[in-house]
Structures are given as structure tokens and as C-alpha cells.
C-alpha positions as CSV (number, residue, x, y, z in Angstrom):
1,X,-21.8,-9.7,33.7
2,X,-18.5,-10.1,32.2
3,X,-18.5,-10.9,28.4
4,X,-15.5,-12.9,27.0
5,X,-14.9,-12.3,23.2
6,X,-15.3,-15.6,21.3
7,X,-11.5,-17.2,20.4
8,X,-10.4,-19.5,17.7
9,X,-6.9,-21.3,18.0
10,X,-4.2,-19.5,15.8
11,X,-0.7,-21.2,14.9
12,X,0.8,-23.7,17.5
13,X,-2.7,-24.0,19.5
14,X,-2.4,-20.3,20.8
15,X,-5.7,-18.9,21.3
16,X,-6.6,-15.6,19.5
17,X,-9.5,-13.4,19.1
18,X,-12.0,-14.0,16.4
19,X,-12.0,-10.1,15.4
20,X,-8.3,-10.5,15.2
21,X,-8.3,-13.6,13.2
22,X,-10.6,-11.7,10.9
23,X,-8.7,-8.7,10.3
24,X,-5.2,-10.6,9.8
25,X,-4.2,-9.9,6.3
26,X,-4.3,-12.9,3.9
27,X,-1.1,-14.2,2.5
28,X,0.3,-12.7,-0.8
29,X,-1.0,-13.8,-3.5
30,X,2.0,-12.5,-5.8
31,X,4.6,-15.0,-4.1
32,X,2.0,-17.7,-4.6
33,X,1.8,-16.8,-8.3
34,X,5.6,-16.8,-8.3
35,X,5.4,-20.5,-8.2
36,X,3.3,-20.7,-11.2
37,X,3.7,-20.4,-14.9
38,X,2.1,-17.4,-16.7
39,X,-1.3,-17.3,-17.3
40,X,-2.7,-16.3,-20.9
41,X,-6.0,-15.1,-21.3
42,X,-7.5,-15.0,-24.8
43,X,-8.1,-11.5,-26.0
44,X,-11.6,-12.0,-26.5
45,X,-12.2,-12.5,-23.0
46,X,-9.9,-9.8,-21.6
47,X,-12.1,-6.7,-22.4
48,X,-15.2,-8.4,-21.2
49,X,-13.4,-9.4,-17.5
50,X,-11.9,-5.8,-16.8
51,X,-14.6,-4.3,-15.5
52,X,-14.3,-2.7,-11.9
53,X,-10.7,-3.9,-11.4
54,X,-9.2,-1.2,-13.0
55,X,-6.3,0.3,-10.9
56,X,-4.8,3.5,-12.5
57,X,-1.1,4.9,-12.5
58,X,-0.2,8.3,-12.6
59,X,3.3,9.7,-13.3
60,X,3.7,12.9,-10.8
61,X,7.2,13.4,-10.9
62,X,11.1,11.7,-10.3
63,X,10.5,8.5,-8.5
64,X,6.9,9.2,-7.7
65,X,3.8,7.7,-8.9
66,X,0.4,7.7,-7.5
67,X,-1.5,4.1,-7.3
68,X,-5.3,4.7,-7.3
69,X,-7.2,1.2,-6.2
70,X,-10.6,0.0,-7.5
71,X,-11.7,0.4,-3.6
72,X,-10.5,3.8,-3.8
73,X,-7.2,3.5,-1.7
74,X,-4.5,6.4,-3.5
75,X,-1.1,5.2,-2.5
76,X,2.3,7.7,-3.4
77,X,5.5,6.3,-3.8
78,X,9.0,8.1,-2.8
79,X,6.7,10.5,-1.1
80,X,8.5,14.0,-0.6
81,X,5.7,16.2,-0.8
82,X,7.2,18.0,-3.9
83,X,5.1,15.5,-6.5
84,X,1.6,16.0,-6.3
85,X,-1.4,15.2,-8.2
86,X,-5.6,15.5,-7.4
87,X,-6.0,14.2,-4.1
88,X,-4.0,14.1,-1.1
89,X,-2.8,10.3,-0.8
90,X,-3.8,7.8,1.8
91,X,-0.8,5.7,1.6
92,X,3.0,6.7,1.0
93,X,5.7,5.0,1.0
94,X,9.5,6.5,1.2
95,X,13.3,5.7,0.8
96,X,15.9,7.5,2.3
97,X,18.2,8.0,-0.5
98,X,17.7,11.6,-0.3
99,X,15.3,13.9,0.6
100,X,13.6,14.0,-2.8
101,X,12.2,10.6,-1.9
102,X,11.3,11.2,1.5
103,X,10.0,13.4,4.1
104,X,10.2,13.5,7.8
105,X,7.3,15.9,7.7
106,X,4.3,14.1,5.8
107,X,1.1,16.2,5.6
108,X,-0.4,15.0,9.3
109,X,-3.8,14.2,7.5
110,X,-1.9,11.3,5.4
111,X,-3.0,8.3,7.6
112,X,-0.6,5.5,6.5
113,X,3.5,6.5,6.1
114,X,5.8,3.8,5.3
115,X,9.6,4.2,5.5
116,X,11.7,1.8,3.7
117,X,14.3,1.9,6.9
118,X,14.2,1.6,10.3
119,X,16.3,4.6,12.1
120,X,18.0,1.5,14.4
121,X,19.3,-0.3,11.6
122,X,17.1,-3.1,11.8
123,X,15.2,-3.6,8.4
124,X,11.8,-2.6,8.1
125,X,8.9,-5.2,8.1
126,X,6.1,-4.1,6.4
127,X,3.1,-6.5,5.6
128,X,-0.3,-4.5,5.9
129,X,-3.5,-4.9,4.5
130,X,-5.2,-1.4,3.5
131,X,-8.6,-1.3,2.2
132,X,-8.1,-3.4,-1.2
133,X,-4.2,-3.4,-1.5
134,X,-1.7,-5.8,0.4
135,X,1.3,-3.5,1.1
136,X,4.6,-5.7,1.7
137,X,8.5,-4.4,1.2
138,X,11.7,-6.4,0.5
139,X,14.7,-4.6,1.7
140,X,18.0,-3.7,0.1
141,X,21.1,-1.8,1.1
142,X,22.0,1.8,0.3
143,X,25.2,3.5,-0.1
144,X,26.4,6.1,2.4
145,X,27.3,8.9,0.0
146,X,23.8,9.3,0.0
147,X,23.8,9.7,4.0
148,X,26.0,12.7,3.6
149,X,28.9,10.3,3.8
150,X,31.5,10.0,1.3
151,X,32.9,7.1,2.3
152,X,30.8,5.2,-0.2
153,X,30.3,2.4,2.0
154,X,26.9,0.3,2.0
155,X,24.3,0.5,4.5
156,X,22.4,-3.0,5.0
157,X,18.7,-2.5,4.6
158,X,18.9,0.6,4.5
159,X,16.1,0.9,1.5
160,X,12.9,-0.9,0.3
161,X,11.4,-2.3,-3.0
162,X,7.6,-1.9,-2.1
163,X,5.1,-4.1,-3.6
164,X,1.4,-3.4,-3.8
165,X,-0.9,-6.2,-4.5
166,X,-4.5,-5.2,-5.8
167,X,-6.8,-6.4,-8.3
168,X,-5.0,-9.3,-8.4
169,X,-2.3,-7.4,-9.9
170,X,1.3,-7.5,-8.5
171,X,3.2,-4.1,-9.0
172,X,6.5,-3.2,-7.5
173,X,8.5,0.0,-7.2
174,X,12.3,-0.3,-7.3
175,X,12.8,2.7,-5.2
176,X,16.4,4.2,-5.2
177,X,18.0,0.8,-5.9
178,X,22.0,1.1,-5.5
179,X,22.7,-2.8,-6.2
180,X,22.1,-6.3,-7.9
181,X,19.9,-8.5,-6.7
182,X,20.4,-11.9,-5.7
183,X,18.1,-15.0,-5.4
184,X,16.7,-14.1,-2.0
185,X,15.5,-10.8,-3.3
186,X,13.8,-12.0,-6.3
187,X,12.1,-14.8,-4.1
188,X,10.9,-12.0,-1.7
189,X,9.5,-10.0,-4.4
190,X,7.7,-12.7,-6.5
191,X,5.9,-12.6,-9.7
192,X,5.4,-9.1,-10.7
193,X,3.3,-7.5,-13.4
194,X,4.1,-4.1,-13.3
195,X,7.2,-2.4,-11.7
196,X,8.7,0.9,-11.5
197,X,12.4,1.3,-12.6
198,X,15.0,3.7,-12.1
199,X,16.8,4.6,-15.1
200,X,19.3,7.4,-14.8
201,X,22.4,5.3,-14.7
202,X,24.3,6.6,-12.5
203,X,23.0,7.9,-8.9
204,X,21.2,4.5,-8.6
205,X,22.7,1.6,-10.6
206,X,24.3,1.2,-14.0
207,X,21.6,1.0,-16.9
208,X,23.0,-2.6,-17.7
209,X,22.5,-3.2,-14.0
210,X,19.0,-2.4,-13.6
211,X,18.3,-3.8,-17.4
212,X,19.2,-7.1,-16.0
213,X,17.0,-6.9,-13.1
214,X,14.2,-5.6,-15.6
215,X,14.8,-8.7,-17.8
216,X,14.8,-11.0,-14.8
217,X,11.5,-9.8,-13.2
218,X,9.8,-10.7,-16.5
219,X,7.0,-8.0,-15.4
220,X,4.3,-7.1,-18.3
221,X,4.9,-3.5,-18.0
222,X,7.9,-1.4,-17.3
223,X,7.4,2.0,-16.2
224,X,10.6,3.8,-16.0
225,X,11.1,7.0,-13.5
226,X,14.4,8.7,-12.2
227,X,15.4,9.5,-15.7
228,X,16.9,12.7,-15.6
229,X,18.7,12.8,-19.2
230,X,19.0,9.3,-20.1
231,X,18.2,8.4,-23.7
232,X,14.9,6.3,-23.9
233,X,16.9,4.1,-26.5
234,X,20.0,3.6,-24.8
235,X,17.8,2.2,-22.0
236,X,15.8,0.0,-24.4
237,X,18.9,-1.6,-26.6
238,X,19.8,-2.9,-23.2
239,X,16.8,-4.4,-21.6
240,X,16.3,-6.2,-24.9
241,X,14.3,-6.8,-28.6
242,X,11.4,-9.0,-26.3
243,X,9.9,-5.6,-25.0
244,X,7.9,-3.5,-26.9
245,X,7.8,0.4,-26.4
246,X,4.9,2.9,-25.7
247,X,5.3,6.3,-25.6
248,X,1.9,8.0,-24.2
249,X,0.5,11.9,-23.9
250,X,-1.2,11.2,-21.1
251,X,0.3,10.9,-17.4
252,X,-2.0,8.2,-16.1
253,X,-2.2,4.4,-17.0
254,X,-5.7,2.6,-16.1
255,X,-5.2,-1.3,-16.4
256,X,-6.3,-4.3,-14.9
257,X,-4.9,-7.8,-14.8
258,X,-7.0,-8.8,-17.8
259,X,-5.9,-5.8,-20.0
260,X,-1.9,-6.3,-19.1
261,X,-0.1,-6.4,-23.0
262,X,0.8,-10.0,-24.0
263,X,4.0,-9.1,-24.7
264,X,6.5,-7.1,-22.2
265,X,6.5,-3.5,-22.8
266,X,7.9,-0.7,-21.2
267,X,5.3,2.3,-21.0
268,X,6.4,6.1,-20.9
269,X,4.1,8.1,-19.6
270,X,4.2,12.0,-20.0
271,X,6.8,13.7,-17.8
272,X,9.3,10.6,-17.6
């Protein structure tokens, strides 16, 4: 006897399978939250509410942070394979600025590999829910200088900013950013609670340029990366006095939506 899977009507009345409808990723909460004013939670309630929603972020080196979600998904950003810590990641994201930000031959045991570019020159389009995290990207341009071409011209959509939505947190990684962002970029990024920012001041953007972006994003936590020899006070003097600074002796930060700092804070993890 022929079995027919139950169907539901999708957009425009087109039938889709019930299984496909159930598996379809939910929409971005961070884009929705961008339209709302920031929510302030009293300190007395913050500690009580932070139970199983902790996300751990660990600095491995260069532009690679590891994000461990409450559901056990492990993500590595700008993954080249050179900067590792703990168990193998389940998800890696890459930018192709140069070989310290990607690998064409990642460990075959990594189930999910996301490039921030398409080889055919079209924009990469990533919107995937893996376990308890939604991963999406916003494309940016890249200078040809980093593609063995000294012309300095820009390749449109050659890189990506990645956004990770998990446990009510909106976490952004700016990647190897080469230019200022316009309103369309900020709209596509949405609201960020935590942002990872390159502060080398030369290979990516000037300190003035990246500081302007950092201020506009208004994330509660700023995690510097791609630092090289940049003095921290030089970066801090540019992003403004509204940001506090914390230097940690640990490489890891454990945080939840309810334990975000009330004042915007730059957190310097060990090794940055």
C-alpha cells in the first residue's frame, strides 16, 4: 500500500511535507530584537535566572574563538586548524583573507564547515540551525591584496561576518573585516550582545574604523582578537569612555543572557 506523507501548506499555499515544516529553522531572534529597546534585568534576578543557559567562549589564538553552547555544540571561528583547544569542534566558520583564517582541508571528522565566501563569486548564504544554535552570515568585501593580488581592489562578498544565536544571546564575529559597514550591513546583523572585533589596525581596518563599528553595534561585551602588537589603551581610547575594560587571567568566559554586564565592557581574555 502506498503511504503518503502528511503535508501542510507553506507560503503561497505550496504543499510541503510535515517533516520539512518541523525541521525548518526558526527565524532570527536577534533581527527581531534589533527592533526593540534593550531590556534591563534587575541584578537580583540575573543570578537566579542564569542556570542552564550558560555559553562558554574560549580564546584559542589569532581570530579563533571556541563557542560551547548549552546544548553541547562546539563552534570554532575563523578556523585554520592551527589554533585548537579541547575537543574537536562540531562546526567551523572560515574567512579567506589568508591561510590563518581558513583551511581547505579541515579534519574530516568535523561535520559542519561553513565558508564565508563562494568560489564562483556569488554571496555565501548561510542560515542553519544546528542543535541549539542558529548560524547565519552577513557578507562583506575583501581586498585582493590578501588573494595574492597586489592591486588592492575589493572583491565583493568575499568574506563574511558570522552571527551565532544561542540561549537568547546574539554573538557576532566580524572576521577579517576590510571596510566600513553601511546601514544595510547593520540591519542584516541585527542586535548583538557579544561581538568579536579585530583590533590590529592595519591588516583589517584602522582602529578608528573598527572603533566606530564597535560603538554603533552597542554590544554588551566586546572581545578583541587579531591584535598583534596593538596597545590595548590605544583601542580603548578610540571606542570611548562608555566602555569599561576587564582583563581576565583565564582564556574562557562563561556567560548567559541574564549575566551580561550592565555597562558595555571590553573583556580581554588571556592570550589576546
